[in-house]
ZATOR-412603 format. One record per residue (C-alpha): residue in three letters; y, x negated, z. Coordinates in steps of 0.2 Angstrom, whole numbers, padded with zeros to 4 digits, always signed. Example, Ala and Ser with C-alpha at 12.3 -4.5 7.8 and 13.67 -1.06 7.14 Angstrom:
<atoms>
ALA-0022-0062+0039 SER-0005-0068+0036 
</atoms>
This chain:
<atoms>
MET+0422-0397+0596 SER+0429-0380+0603 GLN+0416-0367+0605 SER+0429-0355+0598 PHE+0428-0363+0580 PRO+0433-0358+0568 GLU+0439-0340+0578 TYR+0456-0348+0579 LEU+0461-0350+0561 ASP+0467-0338+0549 VAL+0463-0347+0531 ASP+0457-0340+0515 TYR+0441-0349+0512 THR+0441-0338+0494 ASP+0457-0348+0489 GLY+0451-0357+0473 ASP+0437-0347+0470 GLY+0433-0347+0452 GLU+0448-0357+0447 THR+0447-0372+0436 PRO+0461-0385+0432 GLU+0467-0374+0418 ASP+0472-0360+0430 TYR+0487-0373+0436 PRO+0494-0376+0417 THR+0508-0388+0420 LEU+0511-0403+0433 GLU+0523-0394+0443 ASP+0510-0379+0445 LYS+0497-0392+0452 LEU+0510-0401+0464 GLU+0516-0382+0470 LYS+0499-0378+0475 ALA+0496-0396+0483 ILE+0512-0393+0495 GLU+0507-0375+0498 VAL+0488-0380+0504 THR+0494-0396+0512 ARG+0506-0388+0522 GLU+0494-0374+0530 GLY+0481-0388+0534 LEU+0494-0396+0544 GLU+0501-0379+0552 ALA+0483-0371+0554 TYR+0475-0385+0561 GLU+0475-0391+0579 ASN+0467-0408+0576 PRO+0468-0413+0557 ALA+0464-0431+0550 ILE+0466-0436+0533 MET+0453-0445+0523 TRP+0458-0460+0514 THR+0449-0472+0504 GLY+0463-0482+0497 GLY+0457-0473+0479 LYS+0470-0463+0468 ASP+0464-0446+0472 SER+0465-0450+0492 THR+0482-0459+0490 LEU+0490-0446+0480 THR+0485-0433+0494 LEU+0491-0445+0508 TYR+0507-0444+0499 PHE+0507-0425+0498 VAL+0504-0426+0519 LYS+0517-0437+0521 GLU+0531-0427+0509 VAL+0526-0411+0518 ALA+0527-0417+0534 ASP+0544-0425+0532 ARG+0551-0409+0524 PHE+0544-0397+0538 ASP+0546-0407+0553 LEU+0526-0410+0555 GLU+0515-0423+0562 VAL+0507-0437+0550 PRO+0489-0435+0556 PRO+0477-0450+0558 THR+0468-0457+0542 ILE+0449-0461+0543 PHE+0443-0474+0531 ILE+0425-0475+0530 ASP+0422-0493+0530 HIS+0403-0494+0522 PHE+0402-0512+0523 GLN+0403-0515+0503 HIS+0421-0513+0497 PHE+0429-0523+0486 ASP+0441-0536+0495 GLU+0457-0529+0486 LEU+0454-0512+0493 HIS+0452-0517+0511 ASP+0469-0527+0508 PHE+0480-0512+0499 VAL+0474-0500+0515 ASP+0481-0514+0527 ARG+0496-0516+0517 TRP+0501-0497+0515 ALA+0495-0493+0533 ASP+0507-0505+0539 GLU+0521-0499+0527 TRP+0519-0482+0530 ASP+0516-0483+0548 LEU+0498-0475+0547 ASP+0486-0472+0561 VAL+0471-0478+0553 ILE+0453-0474+0560 TYR+0438-0483+0554 ALA+0422-0473+0552 ARG+0408-0486+0553 ASN+0390-0486+0557 ASN+0391-0501+0567 ASP+0370-0499+0569 VAL+0367-0504+0553 GLY+0381-0517+0552 ASP+0376-0525+0566 TYR+0359-0527+0560 VAL+0366-0534+0543 ASP+0378-0545+0552 GLU+0363-0552+0564 HIS+0351-0554+0549 ASP+0363-0562+0537 LEU+0359-0549+0525 GLU+0366-0546+0507 PRO+0368-0530+0498 GLY+0350-0526+0491 ASP+0340-0533+0505 ASP+0329-0521+0514 ILE+0334-0514+0532 PRO+0318-0510+0542 ILE+0320-0491+0548 ALA+0312-0494+0565 GLU+0325-0507+0567 LEU+0337-0492+0568 SER+0346-0484+0583 GLU+0337-0466+0587 HIS+0353-0457+0581 ASN+0350-0468+0565 GLN+0331-0463+0563 HIS+0333-0446+0567 HIS+0344-0445+0551 VAL+0333-0453+0539 ARG+0317-0445+0545 ASP+0321-0429+0552 ILE+0336-0425+0540 LEU+0332-0436+0524 GLU+0313-0434+0526 TYR+0313-0452+0521 ASP+0297-0458+0524 GLU+0295-0477+0519 GLU+0296-0492+0531 SER+0313-0499+0526 PHE+0328-0495+0513 PRO+0340-0505+0505 PHE+0356-0511+0510 LEU+0365-0502+0496 LEU+0379-0488+0496 ASP+0375-0480+0481 THR+0356-0474+0486 TYR+0351-0458+0495 VAL+0348-0466+0513 GLY+0362-0479+0510 ASN+0374-0468+0506 HIS+0370-0456+0519 LEU+0369-0469+0534 LEU+0385-0480+0528 LYS+0397-0465+0524 THR+0392-0447+0528 VAL+0383-0451+0546 ALA+0399-0464+0549 LEU+0412-0450+0544 ASN+0402-0438+0554 ASP+0400-0448+0570 ALA+0421-0451+0568 LEU+0425-0431+0566 GLU+0414-0428+0581 GLU+0422-0443+0593 HIS+0439-0438+0587 ASP+0438-0419+0588 VAL+0443-0417+0572 ASP+0445-0399+0566 GLY+0450-0399+0548 ILE+0450-0415+0535 LEU+0463-0417+0521 SER+0451-0423+0506 GLY+0456-0428+0489 ILE+0440-0423+0479 ARG+0444-0412+0462 TRP+0435-0399+0452 ASP+0434-0410+0437 GLU+0427-0425+0447 GLN+0410-0419+0447 GLU+0398-0404+0444 ALA+0394-0403+0462 ARG+0414-0401+0466 ALA+0417-0387+0454 ASP+0414-0374+0464 GLU+0424-0380+0479 THR+0438-0370+0488 PHE+0455-0375+0493 PHE+0449-0371+0512 SER+0430-0376+0513 PRO+0420-0373+0527 ARG+0408-0386+0536 HIS+0401-0375+0551 ASP+0384-0379+0553 PRO+0382-0389+0568 ASP+0363-0394+0564 VAL+0371-0404+0549 TYR+0389-0409+0554 PRO+0402-0406+0568 PRO+0410-0390+0563 HIS+0426-0392+0555 ASP+0434-0388+0537 ARG+0439-0397+0522 ILE+0457-0395+0516 GLN+0458-0400+0498 PRO+0476-0400+0490 ILE+0471-0409+0474 LEU+0457-0398+0467 GLN+0467-0392+0454 PHE+0473-0410+0448 ASP+0463-0416+0433 GLU+0462-0437+0429 ALA+0477-0437+0419 ALA+0487-0426+0430 VAL+0483-0438+0445 TRP+0491-0453+0436 ASP+0504-0442+0430 ALA+0510-0438+0447 PHE+0509-0457+0452 TRP+0520-0461+0438 PHE+0532-0449+0439 TYR+0532-0445+0457 VAL+0522-0455+0470 VAL+0529-0473+0465 PRO+0547-0468+0459 GLU+0549-0459+0476 THR+0539-0472+0487 VAL+0548-0488+0479 ASP+0566-0490+0478 GLU+0566-0501+0466 TYR+0556-0490+0452 PRO+0564-0480+0440 ASP+0569-0464+0446 ASP+0563-0455+0430 GLY+0546-0464+0431 TYR+0538-0479+0421 VAL+0521-0479+0415 PRO+0514-0497+0415 GLN+0507-0502+0401 SER+0496-0517+0406 PHE+0492-0527+0423 GLU+0508-0538+0420 ASP+0519-0525+0415 LEU+0528-0518+0430 PRO+0547-0516+0429 ASN+0563-0524+0439 ASP+0553-0538+0444 LEU+0541-0527+0455 THR+0523-0535+0460 HIS+0508-0527+0464 GLU+0510-0527+0482 ASP+0527-0516+0479 ILE+0515-0502+0472 PRO+0506-0490+0481 VAL+0492-0491+0467 SER+0477-0502+0469 PRO+0478-0517+0457 LYS+0459-0512+0453 TYR+0466-0498+0443 PHE+0477-0510+0434 LYS+0462-0521+0429 GLY+0452-0506+0422 PHE+0441-0499+0435 ARG+0444-0480+0434 SER+0435-0476+0451 LEU+0431-0487+0466 GLY+0414-0486+0474 SER+0403-0502+0480 GLU+0409-0519+0476 VAL+0391-0523+0470 SER+0388-0507+0459 THR+0404-0502+0452 ASP+0412-0511+0435 LYS+0429-0507+0426 ALA+0427-0497+0413 ALA+0438-0504+0400 ASP+0451-0518+0400 GLU+0465-0507+0400 PRO+0473-0499+0415 ALA+0464-0483+0420 TRP+0477-0471+0415 LEU+0479-0479+0396 GLN+0460-0476+0394 ASP+0452-0460+0385 LEU+0452-0449+0400 GLU+0446-0434+0391 ASN+0432-0441+0379 THR+0425-0454+0392 THR+0418-0452+0410 GLU+0427-0457+0425 ARG+0414-0463+0435 ALA+0405-0470+0420 GLY+0407-0489+0429 ARG+0399-0482+0445 ALA+0380-0483+0448 GLN+0370-0467+0445 ASP+0358-0465+0457 LYS+0370-0458+0471 GLU+0378-0447+0458 ASP+0360-0438+0452 LEU+0359-0435+0470 MET+0376-0427+0474 GLU+0372-0411+0477 ARG+0359-0415+0492 LEU+0372-0427+0498 ARG+0385-0415+0499 ASP+0374-0403+0508 LEU+0374-0416+0521 GLY+0392-0419+0524 TYR+0394-0432+0509 MET+0413-0428+0502 
</atoms>
């Protein structure tokens, strides 16, 4: 990373400070701001990347990047997919399908030290991994940064040590390896309390914690309902030729217009099956039987189907570089 970082940048780190989704009352307001932030992110940073999980928020962010890049003759940066070894198979299929369709360069961020130990010992989620068997790099994170003093940790994503090693360390290592100075991320103000104070350009400059970089966050102003409105009235009609131009909101898993299949739609089938948030395969359940966008989004919790250990530690995890 350039030692001059971030002196070559001229972005407003206070943009969005104190705001909420209500400051962008219409879908058009939200879309306009997303385009503005995305364009500045693509133009201001020397080596940006896109955080893509295959979920709805990061795919919406990717849509804005593709649209802005096409409109203003800019390059589409590479995407970074954190492979934490506990994804739903359908999510890998979705990412592979649309990376090919959209001609994306996908960087797979993996903590191979942990992954290789899991493979070598044929471990299942929940099995213990001895700290002493890890690399010095991972032991440093566990002992010195997390100050974790147990002899082992469970191979589970939604725990303090598991999340940090499998996601945060993997991400930070990828940012360093590829010299990324700004990463476009699909987080939202309303998603979690720990994210409510984020700004559209958020600095991560402490070299003792992570490779210095900025988080570029074009969809902070979206709430969950607005994300789905954007998909069914903009993303899908503009991505799928056979989809109705004026939009169409599917009412069930089977309800797709014009003989389209789920493979044709850039929305993970898991959302059609009732999942509202896609985390670890072993710790995420669907929230209801109906598609995510038809559920009671105002009076229920978006992450209700996910394990809560990680959610309760979100503030500390974010201090260490978690998204």
